[in-house]
Every structure is written in structure tokens, then in C-alpha cells.
C-alpha positions, -999 to +999 in steps of 0.1 A: +000+000+000+013+034-009+019+058+020-001+090+022+019+122+024+013+143+055-002+177+049+001+201+078-029+220+092-054+203+069-084+184+082-093+149+070-121+162+048-096+180+026-105+214+038-083+244+038-054+249+062-062+261+096-063+299+094-052+303+130-019+288+120-014+308+088+002+342+085-006+367+059+023+359+035+048+358+063+058+333+091+032+311+107+016+328+138+008+309+169-025+314+188-006+331+216+010+356+191-024+363+175-039+369+210-010+393+219-016+413+187-054+415+194-047+426+230-024+454+219-051+466+195-077+465+223-055+484+248-041+509+222-043+546+229-050+573+203-019+597+202-040+628+198-068+621+223-051+600+249-080+576+249-085+541+236-115+532+214-138+503+209-165+500+182-202+500+192-211+474+166-184+449+178-182+455+215-161+433+237-151+444+272-115+444+284-103+415+305-088+422+339-053+420+325-062+442+295-075+468+320-041+470+336-024+472+302-047+500+291-041+520+323-004+516+321-002+527+284-026+556+288-009+569+319+028+561+318+042+544+287+030+556+253+034+587+231-001+597+242+009+597+278+038+620+271+019+643+247-011+644+271+011+661+297+036+680+275+009+696+253-012+711+281+019+721+299+031+740+269-003+758+266-001+768+303+035+780+297+024+802+268-005+815+288+017+819+319-007+800+341-003+801+370+020+832+368+035+823+402+054+795+385+073+819+362+087+812+328+117+794+313+127+758+319+119+759+356+084+772+349+077+746+322+091+718+344+067+727+372+038+728+347+048+695+331+051+678+365+016+692+374+001+678+342+017+644+347+005+644+383-030+653+373-031+626+346-018+599+370-045+608+396-073+611+370-065+579+352-060+560+384-094+570+397-111+563+363-095+529+357-099+518+393-135+528+397-144+516+362-130+481+370-148+481+403-182+488+388-175+470+355-176+501+332-158+506+300-127+529+303-123+534+265-144+556+242-172+536+225-173+547+188-207+550+172-221+526+146-244+553+132-240+572+100-239+609+095-217+637+110-243+652+133-255+619+147-219+608+154-210+642+169-241+639+192-229+604+202-194+618+211-211+645+233-234+620+250-204+597+258-189+624+279-216+616+304-224+579+296-205+548+288-210+510+284-209+484+312-193+450+305-226+438+291-226+465+265-255+485+281-254+523+284-248+535+319-239+569+335-202+574+332-197+575+369-160+566+368-152+592+341-170+621+359-156+613+393-121+610+378-124+644+360-134+663+391-113+642+414-082+649+394-091+686+392-096+689+429-064+671+437-044+694+414-053+724+436-032+709+463+000+719+446-013+751+430-006+785+446-027+791+477-050+816+461-066+787+441-095+770+458-113+737+453-148+753+453-139+778+426-109+767+406-113+730+412-148+730+398-136+752+369-108+728+361-133+699+362-156+716+338-127+722+315-118+685+317-153+676+305-148+699+275-115+683+267-132+649+269-157+659+243-128+670+220-110+637+227-142+618+219-145+636+186-110+627+177-116+591+185-149+590+167-136+605+134-100+592+133-109+563+110-125+587+085-095+610+086-071+581+079-092+570+049-090+605+035-052+605+037-049+570+023-067+582-009-041+609-015 
């Protein structure tokens, strides 16, 4: 009897090779490698907005491990984490705010440290509370069509988010984090700044910046498509 040659990754019915074991024209990828790539995509952070994104029409919550990865990348170790502190610090430097911190390298260093501190506190509150109540820490991109409807979605998701079941809930973690970080920042500001006045004002500004960040995350795929056509 003739021997039958062994064909790797092919079932006995003569079907196609197992796609999980195939690359896309390159080396074969293991299931663990595929999982690692997917995890990085799910915990990725938009450089311009400082937020991650998940699609409304294909929603899957983060695992516990992915929540830690997302927190670390958004807060400490990504271009977005650096830009998220360096950009606002530069704006405050140009506006000389607060004036007590002066100008030059010393003034910018204090503002940069202030922004990093605020981001660490804000993200720690947001990620920790979101994990506790099983809320989504990323922005949930709309599945709707049309600029106005998607803009309205971005505005609404300043105040609401998904839970792990994909149901819309008040964005408790986001709101507590925005105002908590703003109130904490007053601790190292000059003494004339108050929680009741300036802390609330900073928190309100954080909500406005969140809306802008949501818009960036909502329309980033559209912007990329425009540039790819050129």
C-alpha cells in the first residue's frame, strides 16, 4: 500500500489549512501571538486624544489583564501619555498660568510635573473605579452614519458609557475622575486657588476636553481614509 503524504494544518475532509496557524504571506503565527496582537489593539491609545477606542457594533469588554495594560499605556508608557502632559503644559506655559510659577525651563518643568500628576490621579481614579463597577474605560465609537449623529454620540459619551454587558450607563468613573483629578491638582497650585472655585472650573474644562477627545476618536478612521486616498 502506498503511503499517504502528511499535509500540515489540513483536516481529514480535505478542507483548507487552519487559518489560525497561517500568516498573511509571512511566518506562521501561533494562537498566543495572535492573542497578543489583538490585546495590543484593544488596549491601544490614540496619540492625539489620549484615549482608547472600541466600536459600538463589535463591542467586547476588556479583561482584567487588559484593563491593567490599558491603564499603564494611557498613563505612563505611550506617546499619548507623554503628549497628554507635555501639550497642556506648553499651553499653560504660553499663557503663563499660573503666573507664580514663572517662565523658562523651571516654569515649564513645574507645569509639566503638574500635568503628569493630574493625569496619574485622574487615570488611576477612572481605571480603578471603572474596574470596580465594571464600566468601559475606553471611548465607544458610534455605529451610526452621519456627521451630526456621530457628533451627538461623542457628546453623549462624555456623560455615559458602556458596562461590561454593552449596556449604556452613566459614566460615573469618568465624571468622578475628571473632578477628582481637578480637585487634587489644587493641592500643589498657589494658595489663592480653591477647590470650590478653581477646582470646579478645572473639572468643567476636563469635560470639554473629553468631548474633543471623543470627537478625535470618533472620526480618526475617517481622517485616515482621506489621507490614504491621496
